N, C-alpha and C positions, 0 to 999 in steps of 0.2 A: 504494500500500500504506499502511497505517496504521503498519506498523513501518519502522524505518531499514534502509536497505539499503547494499550495498557501494559503491554509487555516492556515498553520503553521507561516505565516508572519505577521508582523504589517506594513501595506504598506503606513500608513498615513505619507504624507510629502516625501515618497520615489519615486525615479525614477526606475521604473520597466522596465529593458530591457528584452523583451521577443521575442523568436523565434517563429513565426507563420509560416504556410504554406500557403502562397498565390500565389503558382504556378498554377494559374488558366488558363483554356483555353481562349484564345483571338482571337477575328475576327476583325482586325484592332483595334480600342480602346474599342470594345465592348466585355464584359465579357460573355462568352456563358454558364457558369455554375459556380454558386456562392456557391457551397456546402462548399468549404473550408473557405470561408469568413464568412459564416453563423456559421461554426463550432467554429470559434475564438471569436465570440461575447461575449458568457457568461464571458470568462475570462477578456476580455477587459473591460466589464461593472463591473466586480468585483473589478478590480484595480481602476477604476474611482470612484465607490462608497465608497471604502475604503480610498479615499483621496489620492491615488497615482497618479503617471504620467506614462501612457503607451507609451513605446518607442518600437516600432515594427521593427524587422528585418526579412527579408524573401528573397527568390531567386524567380526568374521567368525564366523559359526556360533555355537554355544553351548558354549564352553569351561568354563562353570560356575564362573567365578572362579579358574581354575587355568591355569598356563602349560601349553599343549599344542601341540607342534609341527605337529600336523595343522591347526591354526587359525592358524598364522602368517601374517602378511600379506606376507612377504617374495616370494612368487610375484607378488602384485599390484604390488609396486614395479616389478618389471621390465616388466610390461605396461603399466603407466602410463607409465615412461619411454620405451617404444617410441611410445606414442600421443601423448604430449607433444613427443617430438623433443628432449628434453634429460635429462640425468641426474636421477634421483630418488634422494636418499640415504635408505636405510633404516635406521632407528635401532631396536635391538632392545628398546628400553624405551619407555614412555609416560609415566612419572613418575619424579621423583627427580633426584639430582645429576647422574648420568650422562646422563640424557636432557636436562636443562637446559644441560649443557655443550655437549653435541653440537649443539643448535639454535643456542646463542649463537656458535658458530664459523662459521655459515653465512653466505655473503655474500648481499647484495641480489640478488634474481632466481632464488635457489635454491628447490628444491622437496625437502621432506623428508616421508616417511611414517613414523610412529610405529608401533610394535608394537600389536597387538589390545588395545583398551581393555578388552575382557571378560576379559582375564587378570587383572584385579583384582575382587576379590569385591565391592567397594563400587560398581562401574559401574552395575548395574542396580538398586541401591538408592538410587541418587542420593546417595551419601555425599559430604558437603561437604568433608572433608579431602582426598578423591581429587579432587574438583572443584577445590578451591584448589591443589593440585599440578599439575593440567592447565593452570591459569590462569597458572603460573610460566613456561610455555614461550614466552609471546608478549606482544604490546602490544595487540592487539585480538582479538575472537572474532567469526567468521563461521559461522552455521549454514547449510549447504547440503545436509543430509542429510534430505531430505523423507522418505525410507523409515523413518526412526526418529523423526519428529517427533511421533508419537502416543505416545511413551515419554518419561517423566521421569527421564532417567538423568543420571549425573554429568557426561558429556561432551555432553549436548545441553541440559540445563536448569540444572544445578548451576554449571557453569563460568560461566554468563552473570551469575550473582550477584558473581562476583570479577573477571571480565575485561571492562572496559568501553572503548570502546563495543562492544555486542554486536548485531550486524546480520544481516540474511538476505542469502545469496548469490544469484547469477543463476538458479540451478536452483530454489531454493525460490521465487523471485519468478515464474517460468514455471509452476510446479505451481500456484500459487495462482491465476494468471491463467487458466490452461486449466480446471482443475477446479472454479474458483470462478467468475470473471465469465463465462466463455465457456459455462458450463452454466446459470449462474444467469439470464443474459440471452441465452439461446441463440437463433439464428435459427432460424425455423421452416421446414419440417418438422424437428423435433428428434426422432431416432431413437435409441432406447437399446437395446443389446443386452446382456442379462444372463445369464450362465452361471454354471457352478460347481455344487458338490455340494449345497448346503443352502439351503432357503428361510429357515431360522432364521438363518443368517448374512447374508443379504440383505434381511430383511424391512423394515428401517429405511430402507435405501436405496431399495427399491421404492416405500415409502410416500411418501418426500420426491420421488422422480422422477415419481410419478403427478401432482404438482402442476405439473410443468414440461414433461414429454415430450407429444409428440403420438402417438407409437408406441413400444411396448415389445416387443422380441422376446426370448422365453425359451428357453434351452437349457440343456444340462448336466443332472445329476441332479435339479436342483431342478424341472425340467419334469415329473418323475413324480410329485411331490407335488401339482403343479397337476392333472395327469391324474386322480389319485385324488379330487381335489375336484370333478371333472367326472363322477364315476362310471365312469371307465375302469379297466381292469386293467393292471397294470404288471409282472406276473410277478416275477422276482427283482431287479428294479431297485432301485437305492439310492434311497430314499425316506424321508419323514418323516411317518407317519400322524399323529403327535401335532400336526402343523401344518397339517392339512387345513383346520380353520376359518380359520386365518390366510390360507392361499391363497385361500379362499372371500371372506374379507374385501377382498383385494386385488383380486380380480376384480370384486367389487361397486363398489369405489371406481372402478376403471377405467371401468365402464359409466357411473357416476354422473357422472364427469369428462369423458366423451366421449373417452377415450384408447383408441386401438386397441391392445389387449393380446393379441398373437398366441403361441400355443403350438404345438409341433411337430404336424403333421399326420401325419408318419411318422417312425419311428425305426429305426436300425440297430441289431440285436439279435444277442447271441452266446449259446450254450448252455453256455460255460465261459468263465472269464477267469483268467488267471496274470499279474497285474501285475509281480511280481518278475521274471518271465522274459519280459515284454512279449509275451505271446502269448494268443490266443484260440481258441476251438473253432470249431464251425460257426457261420456267419454267415447272418442272415436279416434280414426287414424286418417291423415290426409290421403288423397287419391294416389294412384300408381305413378303419376307425373309430379307428385310433391305438392299439388294444388290444395289449398284449404277453401272450403265453401263459406259463403256469407253466413254470418251468425255463429260462426265458431272461430275459436282462436287457439293457435298453437301454444303449448305449454311445456313441452319436452321434445327431445329427439326420439324417433321411434325405433322399434327392434332391428330393423334393416340397417338403419343408420349406426346403431350401437355396434353391430357385427362388423360393418365396413370400417369404423373408426378403430375398433379393438384390433383388427388385422394389421392396420399401420402402426399402432402402438406396440405390438408385439415384436416388430422388427427394428424398433428405435434403439439408438445408443444414447441419445439425449432427449429428454422430454420436458417441455415448459408448459404448465397449465395455468391459465389466468382467466377464471369466469366459468360458471356452472353451464350446464347444457339447458337448463330449464328452471322452473319454479320449485326447487329442490325442498323449499320449506314446507310444502304441501305433500303428503305422502303419494298421493295418487299422480303427482307430476315429478316424482323423484328418481324413477328407475334409470332414466338415462344418464343423469349425472352420476348416480351411485355406481353404475355399471362402467362408466368411464373411468372413475376413481379406482375400481378394482383391476381394470385393464392396465392402468398405469402402475399400480402396486405389484402386479404379476410379473412385470418385466423386471427381474433382478439384475439383468445385465446393464440397464439403462441407469444414467444419472436422471434422477426425476425431481424436478422443481416445481413447487406449487407456489405461484406468484401472488400470494396475499388474498386479503379480501373474502368474498363469498366462496371462492374456491377452496380456500382452507376450511371453512365451516362445512362445506359439502363433503370433502374428503374425511374431515373428522366425524361427520354425522354417518358416513358410510362405513366407519370403522377401520379406515386404512392410513390413518395419520401417522403410525408407527412403521409403515412399509414403504415410505418414500424417502429419496435422500435428503430432501431439504424443504421445510415449510416457511416461507418468508412470512414476518409478522406485519409487514407493510400492506396496505391497502392503495391508497393514492400514491405513496411514496414508491411502491414497487412499479406502478404504472408509469410514473414520471422518470424513474430511473431507467425503465425499459425503453422509454422514448428517447433517451440520450440527454435528459436535462439534468443540470447540476442540481445537488440537493443542499440547500443553505446550511443544514444541520451538520453536514460533512465538510463542506467548504469553510466553515467557522474554524474547524480544529487545526492544530500546529502542523506545520509541514515537518517531514522527516529532516 
C-alpha cells in the first residue's frame, strides 16, 4: 500500500483512536447482521496484543446531529464484548472533558466504544473543531472503516489532520487488496455478477469492469432496463426507460471487447407485490422470449437463468458479486439470489469477492458467508472504489 498501515506503528502504551464502521442493522436492540463488527475484530485484537488501548469511533443510522437513544451504540458494545471475549467499556460521549477523562483512565489492552459520532451536527460536515476534539482522545489514528471511507467526515478525514500518525487498519488493507489488486489483476476467467435496482447506479462500474472481465452476469431490476434495450416487454417491472441508450452502449462495448454479457433468459414474475408486508400475489414466469406481460413484474431470475449463470461461475478463477438477483428479502423472490450465492460458494478454486451492500446480506442469508474468499464491509464505498474514485478516508492517511 502507498499509505502507512497499523504495522508501521509502535502501539505499546499508546491510545489508538480508530474509526470503525459499526453501522449495523438493528431490530430493537438486536443486531441482525454482525458482518461489520466481525470485520473490525482483527485490528482491535492487534492493538490489544501490541499493548495499546483501542478507542473506537463509529456512527449508527442517521440521527441528524441530535442525541437519539434509538441510534445509541450501547447494544453494539455488548455484542462486541462477546465477540472479542473481553470487556468493552461503553462511553456515552465521544467528545469533551468527560470523554477524554474516561479514556485516560483506561489501562493498556482495554477497549472502549464511544457514543455515536453522528450525535454531533459537525460530523457529516467535517467540522474541524469536532475533528480536533476527537483527536484529543488518543495518541495515534487508525482508519478501519472502509464502509465510510467514501465520506469526508470529521471522524474519517478531519481527525487525520490533528492526530498523527494516521494509518490504515487491517480491514481497509484487505478491502483495498481484494477490491483493488485482485480485481485489477484478476486471474481469468474473471466473472462479474451485477445486480441491484438501477442501471444508472452501476453504469460507471459496468463500464470499468468491461475493460477487465471475461463474463458479466446481470440480474436484479437493472436487467429489465437491458431487456427494454433489446426490445423486450417488462410489464410493470422496475426499470429506467431514460437509460435505454446507456444500456445499449454497454451492450455495444461488451461486443466490441469480446466480453460475454449475459442477461436473464427467464424471470420470476408476480401480479402484486407488498414489500412492507413481505408478500406477493400470484407467481409466474416470463415467456420463452423473456417477455413479461402487462400487470406483472419481475422479482427474481428464473430457473433457466440460474442454471446458465451457475455454469459460468463453475469455471471462473475470479468472481466479483455486487448486488442481488432479485427481491431476496421476500422468500418467494429469493431463490435466484440464494442459488447464485451457492454457485459462488461451490467454486473452491476461485477467488470470490462479495462487493458490499445487499449482496452481503443475500450471501449471509443464504448461509454461504463463510464459504467465500472475501466479504466487503462497504456498500457505497465498494461501488465508488470499483468505479475508480479516490476515497477521502484513505486519501487522508499518511503516505509511506
